[in-house]
BARODREN-707094 format. One record per residue: residue in three letters; x, y, z negated of N, C-alpha, C, O, CB in turn. Coordinates in steps of 0.1 Angstrom, whole numbers, plus 5000, padded with zeros to 4 digits. Glycine has a CB too. Layout:
residues N
ALAXYZXYZXYZXYZXYZ;...
***
This chain:
residues 434
MET804675925075805175945061803875975050802976055050806276085061;ILE804375885041803475855030803676045023804576125025804175695018;LYS802576055016802776185007801876144996801376034996802276345015;LEU801776244986801276214975800176244974799476194965801876244966;VAL799476344984798076314985797476244993796276264995797576404985;LEU798276135000797776025007797175914994796075864991798975965018;ASN798575884990798575804975797375824968796775724967799775844964;ARG796875954962795975984957794675954966793875884960796276114953;CYS794375984977793475904986793175804984792075764982793575884995;PHE794275734985794175564986793675494972793075394973795775504989;LEU793875564958793675524947792275564946791575484939794675564938;SER791675694952790375714947789275654955788075654952789975844946;PHE789775604967788675514978788875374971787875314967789275514996;THR790175324970790275194964789475154951788975044949791575164961;THR789375254944788775264931787175284931786575244921789475374923;ALA786475324941785475384944784875214951783875154947785775544954;LEU785675164959785775014964785174914956784074854957787174964965;HIS786074914947785974814935784474844924783974744919787674854924;LEU783874974923782974994914781774994925780675004919783275114903;ASN781674994938780974934947779975104946778775114944780174754944;GLN780975194948780475354950780975424962781775364969781075454937;GLY780475564967780975584974782375714971782875724960779975604981;ALA782875794985783675854980783875954994783575915005784675774973;THR784476074990784176175004785776235004786576234995782676325002;LEU785976265015787576325022787176485025786376525033788176235040;LYS787976555014787376675020788576745025789576745018786476765009;GLY788676805035789776895040789276965057788276925062791376795040;CYS790077045061790277165068790277045084790576925082791977285061;ARG790077085096790077005106791076935110792076985104789877065114;SER791476825119792776795123794076815109795276845109793076905137;SER792976765095793976735085794676585079795476555070793276785075;GLY793776505092793876345089793076285081793276185075794976305084;LYS792176335080790776235073790576135075790576045067789576265074;THR790176105092789876035095791175905096790875795093789176085103;GLU792175935099792975875101793875805088794775715088793475955108;THR793175875079793575815061792875685060793375575057792775925047;LEU791375705064790375595063790675485069790475375062789175625069;LYS791175485080790975415094792575335087792675215086790875545113;ASP793775415083794775315079794675275065795475205059796175365080;LEU793275315058793575205044792475115050792574995045793075265024;ALA791875115056791174995063791474865070791074755070790575035070;VAL792474925076793474815082794374765069794574655065794574895095;ASN794774835065795574775053794374625044794674515043795974945039;LEU793274695041792774585034792074495043791374425036791974625022;GLY791874475056791674415067789974445067789274365071792274245067;LYS789574565062788074585065787974655081788674725088787374685052;TYR786474585080785874695093785274825092784474845082784874635101;VAL785574925102785675045094784475125105784575095117787475135092;LEU783775195101782475255113782675395113782475465103780575225108;VAL783075465124783375605124781875685128781175625137784775635136;ILE781375785124780275815128780075995127779976065117779275725120;ASN779976025140779976165143779176205134778176135137779576215155;CYS778776275125777776395120777476525128777576635121778376445107;SER777276535136776976635143775576675142774776585138777376615155;GLU775076795146774076865142772776755150771676765144774277055148;SER772776675160772076575167771576495156770376475154772976495177;LEU772776455148772476335140771076355123771276385112774176285135;ASP770176325129768976295120769076185111769876095108767876275127;GLN767376235105767276095093767175985101767875885100765876095081;ARG765975995111765675875119766875805123766875675123764875915130;SER768175905128769275825138770175765126770875675128770375925151;SER770075815116770975765105770275605100770975505099770975905090;ALA768975625097768375475096768375415108767975305106766975465091;ARG768475415119768675315132769875245128769975125128768975395147;MET771175365124772375305118772475185110772875085115772975385112;LEU772075205097771775185086771075015088771574915084771075305081;THR770275025094769274905097769974815107769774695107767774955103;GLY770674855114771574805123773074725110773374605112772074965134;LEU773374765105774074695093773274605087773674495088774574785082;ALA771974625080771374515071771174395083771074275081769774565062;GLN771074475096770774355105771874225109771774105114770374415119;ALA772874295106774174205105774374095095774773985097775274275103;LEU773874165082773874055069772573995071772573875067773974125053;ALA771774035076770273925079770873835085770673725080768773975089;THR771773825098772273725110772673635102772173525103773273765120;ASP773873675093774873585088773773485076773473355077776273695079;ILE773473555070772273425063771273365070770973245067771273485053;LYS770873425080769673325086770773235096770273145101768073415097;LEU772273245100772873115102773373025093773272905096773773125109;VAL773773055082773772985073772772865069772972745068773873055065;PHE771372955067770372855066769972745083769272645084768872965061;SER770772805091770072755107771172595105770872485108770672905127;MET772472665099773572535102773272435089773572315090775572585103;ALA772672505076772172385067771172295072770972175070771472435053;LYS770472365080768772285086769672165095769272045093767372415100;ASP770472185104771272105115772072055109772471965117771972175126;GLN772972035096774271965094773871915079774871855073775772075096;LEU772971925072772771855056771871715062771371675072771571985041;SER772071675052771071535052769571535056769271655059771071465038;ARG768671475056767371485059766571465046765971355045766971395069;TYR766471545038765671495025764171635026764071745031766971515006;CYS763371525017761771565023761971695014761071775016760071445019;HIS763071735003762771794993763771944998763672044992763071704978;TYR764671925011765072005017764372075025763772035034765671965022;ASP764372215022763472335027764272495032764372585024762272365013;PHE764872495044765572625048764272705056764572775065767072595059;GLY763272695054762072775063762072915055762872955047760272695063;LEU760872965059760473135057760373145043760773245037758873205064;ARG759773045038759173085020760873075014761373175010757672905010;THR761672965015763373015011764073125015764773195008764272935015;ILE763873135025764073295030763773385022764673445016763373345042;THR762373405018761673485007762173494994762273604989760373435005;ASN762773364987762773354977764573394974765173434965762173234973;PHE764873364986766673394987766373574986767473624987767773315007;LEU765473654986765473784987764973834973765373934968764773844999;LYS764073754967763473744956764773724945764773804936762373634958;TYR765673634944766973584937768073704940768873734931767473414943;ILE768173774954769173824953769073994947769974064943769773794966;GLY767474034947767274164938767374184924767374294918766274204940;LYS767374044917767774034905769073994904769674014893766973954898;GLN769873924915771173934911771974074912773074104905771773844920;LYS771374164920771874274922772174394911773074484909770974314931;ARG770574344900770474434890771274364877771574434867768874474888;LEU771574224879772574204866773574244872773974334865772874044859;PHE774874244887776074304886775874364896775674314907777274234886;PRO775774514892775574614898777274654905777274724914774874724888;LYS778474594900779574624901780074564913781074584920780274594891;SER778974474915779874334924779174374937778074424937779474134919;SER780074354952779674404963778274294969777774204963781174414974;ASP777974364980776774304986777374154991776874064984776174415000;LEU778274114999778773995002779073884988778573774987780074025010;GLU779673934983779973834968778273824961778073734954781373964953;ILE777373894963775873884956775273774968774373694965774774064955;ILE775573774979774573724990775173544987774373444985774973805010;VAL776473534988777073424987776673364973776073264973778473434990;SER776873414962776573334947774873324950774173244943777173454928;THR774273384956772773404957772573244965772173134961772073584967;LEU772973274978773073154987773572974979773172864983774373225001;ARG774573024966774672894960773572854952772972744953775772904952;SER773272964942772072924933770972874936770472804928771773004927;ILE770172904949769372874953769472724958768572634957768972964960;THR770772704964770972584973771472444968770972334971771972624981;LEU772672494958773272384956772372284944772772164942774672424952;PRO771672324940771272264924769772154933769172064927770572444907;LYS769472174943769072074952769371944960768571864963768972124957;LEU770671954963771271904972771971804967772471814956771971974978;HIS772071674974772471514974774171574972774571674978771971394992;SER775071494963775971514964777171474978778371494978776071474953;SER776671444983777271415001777171545006777971575015776271295012;ASP776071635001776371755011776671865006776271965011775271795018;VAL777471864995777371984986778772054997778772175001777671944965;ARG779771954999780971995006780572075015780772195015781871895011;ILE779571985026779172045038778572175037778472245047778271965045;PHE778072215027777172315024778372435022778272535029776272275010;GLU779572415013780372475009781272515021781872625021780872414998;SER781472415033782172475043781572565051782172665054782572385049;ILE780172535055779072655060779272775053779472875060777472625058;LEU779272785042779872915036780772975037780773095035780072925027;GLU781872905040783172895044783272975058783773085059783672745044;THR782672905067782472935081782373085082783173165086781172855087;VAL780673105075780173235079780573365077780573465084779173235075;PHE781273325057781573485053783173445048783573505038780273575039;SER783673385052785073375053785573355040785173245035785773505058;ASN786273425033786973425023786173475009786673474997787973495027;ILE784973505014784273545003783873444990782973354991783073595009;LYS784773454976784073364967782473344961781873234959784773364958;GLY782073474960781073524955781373514936782473464931779573434963;ILE780173574929780473594917781173544907780573444902779873604914;ASN782373594903783173484891782073524879781973644875785373544887;VAL781373434873780873444861781273354850781073234851779773454863;GLU781773424838782473324828781273264826780273334823783273394812;VAL780973104827779872994820780772884812780372774811778772904833;SER781972924807782772814801782172794787781672694783784472844800;LYS782272904781781572914768780072854767779672804756781673054764;PHE779372854776778072784776778072624778777472544771777372854786;VAL778872614788779372474796779572374780779172274777781072504808;ALA780672474772781072444760780172404747780472334738781872534757;GLU779072464748777972424737776972334746776172274738777172564730;ILE776872304759776072234762776872084758776171994754775572264775;LYS777872064759778871934755778671954742778571834738780471934760;LYS778672034732778472004718776971924715776771854705778772134710;THR775871954725774671954722774671804721774271754711773772014732;LEU775471724734774971664739775971504730775471394729775071734755;LEU777171534726777771514717776871474699776771364693778471634719;LYS776671564698775871534691773971484689773171474679776271614689;LYS774071464702772871354702773271194711772671124719771371444711;SER774671194705775871054707775071034724774170954728775570844690;LEU775571134731775471134744776771164751777571224745774571214747;GLN777071134764778471134771778371244778777771224788778871024779;PRO778971374775779171484784779971504797780971574801779671564776;GLU779371424801780271394818779771524825778771594823779471214829;THR780771564836780871674848779371654850778671714842781971634863;ALA778671584857777671554863776171624855775471724858777771404863;ILE776071534845774771584836775271704831774371794832774271484823;VAL776171744827776571924821776072034834775472144833778771944818;THR776571964844776172114859774672104860773972204860776872074878;LYS774171964861772871984859771672024848770472024850772671884862;ILE772272064836771972104827772172264829771272344825772572034817;ASN773372294835773872444835772872514847772072604845775672454840;GLN773072454856772172484868770272514864769572594869772472324879;LEU769972414854768472434852768572594844767872684847767572294841;TYR769472604834769972724828770172864833770072974827770872704824;GLU770372814846770572954856769472994864769173104868771872934866;ILE768472854868767572894877766072924865765072994867767372774890;LYS766372864857764672904849764473044846763373074840764372824834;ASP765473154849764973314848764473354865764073464868766473434842;TYR764673244873764173314886763073214892762973264903765573354897;ASP762273094891761573034896760673044881761273064870762272914902;HIS759273044880758273024871758072864873757872814862757073114874;ALA758072764885757872664882759272584889759672614900756572634886;ILE759772504881760872394888760772274885760572234873762072414886;ILE760872174897760872044897762071944895762971924903760272024908;LEU762071884883763171804879763271644890762671544886762871784861;LEU763771644899763171574908764571444907765671484905762871674925;GLY764271304906764871204906764371064901763271074897765771234901;GLU764970944901764770834899764770844882765270934875765770754908;ALA763770704875763770734865764970704859765570624866762870694859;GLY765870734847766970694840768070804847769370804845767270514842;SER767470894857768471034862769171124853770171184856767671134871;GLY768471134838768871264828767871384832768071504830770771314831;LYS766871324838765671474841765471524824765871624819763371394850;THR764671404817764571464804765471484797765171574789763971414797;THR766671444796768271454791768471574793769071634784769371364797;SER768271654806768771804809767771874803768271954795768871844825;TRP766471884804765971994800765671984779765472084772764372014812;GLN765771864776765671854762767171904755767171954744765271694759;THR768471874765769371944760769772064761770672124754770071904760;LEU769172114771769072294771768472334760769072414752768172374784;LYS767172284758766372344749766972324733766472394724765072264752;GLU768072244731768172214715769672304715770272354705768272014709;THR770172304729771472404730770972614729771472704722772372344750;CYS770172624736769172764732768672774718768472884714767672764740;THR768572694713767972704700769172724690768872804681767072574696;ASP770372664690770972644686771872794687772172864677771272524689;LEU772172814700772572974702771573124696771873234692772672974719;HIS770173054700769073134692769773214675769573324670767572994688;GLU770373114672770473094655771373224654771073324646771472934647;VAL772473224662773973304663773673454670773673564665775273204674;LYS773373424683772873554691771373534695771073464705773873594706;PRO769973594685769073604693768573714706767573724713768373604684;GLU769473784704769473864713769773834728769273894737770273944709;GLU770573724729771173674741770473534746770573494757772773644738;TYR769873484739769773314739768173294731768073324719771273214728;PRO767173254740765873284737765673144731766273044735764973334749;SER764373154719763873044711762973004724762373074733763073094694;ILE763072834720761772794733760972694725761572634716762372714750;ASN759872674727758672574726758572544737758672604747757372614721;VAL758172354734757672294746756372224743755872184732758672184751;TYR755672234758754272124757754772034765755572054774752672174761;THR754171924761754571814774753571714776753171674766755771734771;PHE753171644786752071584786752171504803752671564812750871694782;ASN751771404804751471314814750371344824749371284821751071194808;PRO750371434835749071444841748471364850747571404857748971544847;LYS748971244850748371114860747671034850746970934853749871004869;ALA747671074833747270994826745671054823744971004813748270984815;PHE745071164833743771224826742971264844743671304853744271404811;ASN741971254844741171284855741471434857742271504851739771244852;LEU740671464866740771624875739571694862739971804856739671624898;SER738671644859737771654849738571724833738371834827737171504849;GLU739271624831739971594817740871724820740971804810740971414814;LEU741471764833742871844832742471964829742872024819743771854844;TYR741272034839740772134841739772184835739672304833740572144850;GLY738972094832737572144825736272124836736372134848737672324821;TYR735272094830733672054835732972104829733272154818733171944835;PHE731572094833730372124827729772014825729471934834729572204835;ASN729371974815728971884809727271844816726871904826729171914793;GLU726271744810725171754815724371844809723571884818724771644815;LYS724371894798723972014794724372174799723972284796724071994782;GLY725372134806725972264816726472354807726572474810724672354826;VAL727072314793728072334785729372304791729672194796727772264773;TRP730372404791731672404798732372384788732472444778732172524807;MET733072214794733872184783735572204791735872184803733472004777;GLU736372254781737872294783738672204788738672104781738372324771;GLY739572194799740272084803741872094794742372194789740372104821;LEU742471984793743672004785744772094792745372184785744371864782;PHE745072084806745472154811745572314809746672374808745072124818;SER744372384810743972544810744272514792745072604788741872614817;THR744072434784744172454771745272504768745572614763743972344765;ILE746272394773747372424768748272534776749372564770748072304765;LEU748172584786748172694791748072844784748772944782747372674799;LYS746572814781746272904772747272924761748073024759745172884766;LYS747172844758747872864740749372864741750072884731747372724727;ALA750072834755751272874757751573034760752673074756751472804767;CYS750873094764750773224769750273324757750373444755749673214781;LYS749973234751749273344734750373304722750273354710747073274725;ASP751573194725752173134714753073244712754073244719752772984717;SER752973344703754573414698755573344691756573414688754473544690;ARG755473234686756473174678757873164685759073154680755973044674;ALA757573174697759173184705759173264717758173304723759773024710;ASP760473274721760773374731760373324746760073404755762273404731;LYS760373184747760273124764759173024757758973014745761973034773;ARG758572954767757572834764757472784778757272834789755872874757;TRP757772654775757772544786756572444790755772424781758772464783;ILE756272394798754772344799755872224808756472264817753272454809;VAL755972094804756472004807755571904816755071844806756971954796;LEU755271864822754471784831755071674835755371664847754071844841;ASN755271584828755871434831755371304842755171204836755571374819;GLY755271294853754771224858754371214875754271324879753971214850;LEU754171124883754171154895753371274901752171314898753771044900;LEU754071334911753371424917752171414930752571354941754471494921;ASP751071454929750171424940749271514946749471634943749471324936;VAL748371494954747971614961746471694951746171814949747471554980;LEU745871554946744771564941744671644930743671724930744371454938;TRP745571654918745671744911746671864910746571944901745571684902;LEU748071874924748471984923747572104930747672224928749771974926;GLU746672024942745772124947745472274938745872384940744372054949;SER744672204928744172294917744772394910744172484904743872224908;ILE746272364911747372474906748072534918749172584915748672404897;ASP747772554930748572594941748572724939749572784941748372554954;SER747472804935747772974932748572994919749273084918746373064931;LEU748372894910749472904898750872924902751573004897749472764890;LEU751472824914752472794921753072944926754073004922751972694932;ASP752072964935752573104942752873244932752973274920751373154954;SER752973314947753373464935751973514929752073614922754173624944;ASN750773464930749773514921749873474903749473544894748373464928;LYS750473344902750873314892749473284884749473314872751773414888;VAL748273244888746773244883745973114879746273024886745973304896;LEU745573094875744872964877743372964874742973004863745372864870;THR742772934884741273004882740172854880740172754887740773114900;ALA739372864868739072764863737672754868737172854872739272764849;ALA736872614870735372564876734372724870733672794877734572364866;ASN734572734862733472824853733972974858733173064856733672814833;GLY735172984865735473134869736373194862736973284868734373224867;GLU736773164849737873214842739173214849739573124856738173134830;ARG739573294847741273314853742273364842742373464834741373444865;ILE743273224846744273224835745473274839745973204848744473114830;MET746273374836747373414842748673364838748673344826747373544840;LEU749573334843750773304843751573364832751573484835751173334855;LEU752073364823752773514818754473464824754773344824752473554796;PRO755473574827756573564829757373474817758273394821756973684830;GLU757073474804757773394793757373234793757773154786757373454779;VAL756273224803756273044804756473004821756173064831754472974798;THR757272874817757972824828757172694826756872644816759772814827;LEU756672634842756572484843757472384847757972384858755872474851;LEU757672304840758972224846757972074848757172024840760772214833;PHE758172044862758071904867758671794869759271774879757871904875;GLU758571684857759571574858758871464869757771404866759971504842;THR759671434882758771314891760171244897761271294895757571384907;THR759871144902760671044909760671074925761571024932759970894907;ASN759871154929759471194941758971294947758871384940758971154944;LEU758671314959757871454964756871364977756571414988759371624972;ILE756571254975755971214987754471294993753971335004755671054985;HIS754171294982752571314982752171504978751171564975751671194968;CYS753571534981753671694978753871804993754671805003755171704968;SER752871894990752971975003754272035006755172054998752072085004;PRO754372075021755372195018755272305008756172345001755572265030;SER754172345009753572485002754272464992755072554990752072504997;VAL753972334983754372334967755772314966756272324955753772214958;ILE756572284976758172224975758672384975759572434968758772094992;SER757872464985758672594985758672704979759372804981758572644992;HIS757372694969757072734958757972744944758172844937756072654958;CYS758472604943759272594930760572544935760972494946758772484919;GLY761072604919762772564922762772394919762172344910764172664909;ILE763772334932764172204930765772194919766472294919764372144945;ILE766072074912767272024906766971894910765971844905767572054890;TYR767771834919767871734925768671624914769871664915768571764937;HIS768571514904769471424898769371284905768371224908769171424881;GLU770471264906770871154914771371034905771971034895771971204923;SER770870924912770570794903772070774896772070694887769870644912;THR773070824899774770844893775170944883776270964879775870874904;ILE774071004881774271104872774671024857775671064851772971204873;ILE773970934852773870854843774070734847773070694853772770864837;ASN775170644846775170524847774970434836774270454826776170514853;TRP775570344840774970224828776470224816776170194804774670024839;ASN777470234818778570284814778470374803778970354792779170324824;MET777970464807777470594798776870564789777270584778776770684804;TYR775470494792774570424783775370334776775070364764773370354791;LEU776070254774776470144769777670244755777570204743777270024782;LYS778470344759779170394753778070434742778370404730779870494761;SER776770504746776370584739775770514725775970524713775470644747;TRP775070414735774670264724775670194713775270154702774370114735;LEU776970184716778270184705778370274697778470254685779570184711;GLN778370404701778470514691777470484680777870494669778170664697;ASN776070444681774970434674774870334667773970314659774070444680;LEU776070224670775270104664776370114654777470164655774969944672;GLU775570054638775670084626776769964622777269944611774270084619;ILE776869904630777669764625779269744631779569674640776769624630;PRO780169804624781469834626782369734629783269724637781869894618;SER781669644619782769514620782469424638783469374644782169384603;ILE781169434641781169364658780969474667780169454676779969254663;LYS781769604665781569714674782769704686782769724698781769874664;GLU784069644677785069624686785069524693785869544703786069644682;ILE784669394693784469294694783569294705783669194713784269244682;LEU782269414708781069394720782169494728782469444739778969464717;GLU782669624725783669704735784469594742783969544752784769804727;GLU785569574738786069404746785469344753785769334765786269294739;LEU784269274749783569174755783069284769783469254781782169104744;PHE782069414767782269464778782769514788782569514800781869484779;GLU783769554779785069594795785669444800786069424812786969714787;THR785769364792785969224801785269174811785769134821785869124795;TYR784069164808783169074816781769154820781069104829782868934806;LEU781369264813780069324823780369334834779569284841779469444821;ASN781569394842781469424854781369334864780869354875782269494856;SER781869204861782069094869780569044867779968994878783368984865;VAL779869044857778468984854777669084866777169044876777969014836;VAL777669184861776869304867776969284888776069294896777869484859;GLU778469264890778669244901778069124906777469144917779869244902;TYR778069014902777368874902775768864906775268794914777368824888;CYS775168974896774068984894773269074907772069074910774169044880;ASN774169124913773769264926773869194936773169204946774769414930;ARG775169084934775168954951774468854950773868814960776568864955;ALA774368794937774068644943772368654934771868544936775468484938;LEU771968704929770468714923769268804927769668924929770668744910;GLU767968784929767068824933766468884925766068814916766568774939;SER766069034925765069114914764369214915765069314919765569154904;ALA763169244914762169344922762869464926763769504919760769384913;ARG762569524935763669654938763369744929764169834926763769734954;SER762169744924761769874913762769894902763169994897760369844905;VAL763069774900764069794887765369774890765969694897763769694875;SER765869884880767169984887768269894879767869814870767170194883;LEU769469924881770869874870770769904856771169824848772069944872;LEU770270034855770370104840769070024836769369954826770270294839;ASN767770014839766969934836767169804827766569774816766669914846;LYS768469724837768469604833769469604821769269544810768769514845;ILE770469674825771469714814770569744799770769694788772269864821;SER769569834801768769894790767869764785767769774773767770034796;SER767369674790767169564787767969464777767669404767767069534798;PHE769169464784770269384773770669464764771669434759771569314779;VAL770069574761770769614754769869594737770269584725771169764760;GLN768169594746767269594736767569424729767569394717765669644743;MET767669374736767769214735768569184721768069114712768669154749;LEU770269264725771269244718771169314705771669284695772469284725;ASN770369424707769869484693768669374686769069324676769069674696;ALA767869334688767069224686767969134675767869114663766669154701;PHE768769084686769668964679770269004670770068924661770768904687;LEU771269114666771869214660770869204643771269164632771869364672;LYS769769254648768769304636768569144629768669134617766969374644;GLN768369054637767968914631769568854623769368814611767368794646;GLU770468864627771768824623771768884608771768814598773068874634;HIS771569034608772569104596771369134590771569224582773869234598;ASN770069094591768969114583768168984581766969004579768169214588;PRO768668864581767868764579766468754572766168854565768568684576;THR765768644573764268614572764368544558765268464558763668514584;SER763768554549763768464534763768324540764268244531762068494523;GLU763468264551763968114551765268094555765867984552763068024559;LYS765968204563767268204569767868214555768468114550767568334581;ARG767868324548768368344535768368224524769368234517767668454531;SER767268104521767368034514768267924523768867834516766268014509;GLU768267914534769267804541770467844541771367754542769167764556;MET770767964539772267984537772567974523773667924521772868134542;GLU771668014511771467974505772267844499773267844492770567994507;ASP771667734505771667604503773467524507774167444501770367564514;MET773667634521774567564529775967614513776967554509774767654550;ARG775567704509776967754498776867664487777567674478776867944491;
***
């Protein structure tokens, strides 16, 4: 029989569950408290554990039972990483070891503080997606989603509203005459989400895959939004250089022949970024191949210590407002320690294809009369030309298709400028013809 008091109990308990809070049933013995709770659990499809709170139940006993529940969650998380290691592709930047689990715990703590009303399982699933999806190849994304579905059933994770920010990203791309395709927008949004969790982030991918476009677009988007909502979106300053263009002494400093300490480029930029009060966030972008030689010197900067120790004994602390961004094409010379200490966003070569490149070039073409003609010619012939080149012609393996199209466009630019801005000799010839 459903009574009014039963309805009140169900409403109170479901409200408490929604708010992730506790609830208490009070009543005399044999009044149906336990049965009410069990009935609600059956209707909701929830597992219920009934513990007899007798006088023998002390603090240690309670801790053992709660530890058992935590171990059950830990088993699920371990199962996800184990299945991912077995089923996903073998890429050198895939890491599902102990350090990844440690990073997961760091993420989950921040997620819990950001979304206190969400359940533990929702936070776990969302965190697993946040730390794993950015570094996956597109062929592995569906496999990882099926792993989550197998382990956590119908738990979908936290439903975060990102459509407004995604719209702003697309707006910035269009302003830069770039194509707001889903793949590049997703990578930019992943960088936005991961930047608050990792102080060092590797943007990994072949040349022309959109790594630079990602961080530059995110910076411009945040800058535009900062003018409207400064309390929600940070202002950003960027310091960028190629570490491979300098030797170790030039990067980190050295004592000259007179014993005078000469400051290195990296340490100088790091100190400048930490002291920079003009912006809320500061990014140091290192655009170049990662190798063991110069990475070893900043190993303590990448781990939880966040300290760079120079040869003169100076210790430079990395502030929370400063983020290191590494742009590289591969991680061949990186140790597992470096890979596990950094957040990784993998950019596939297909993120930015040659069609997108040509569309952006045509948008910026300042000769309207020839624009429509070129669009028609590209649409009619260029696919066939590309297929023929790939099939019948030999080229250097290091030259990507996007590079070939880029070279083709540069030659077109030179030709068009020559035709529409003739030299004095050509002008005289044209006047004589008239």
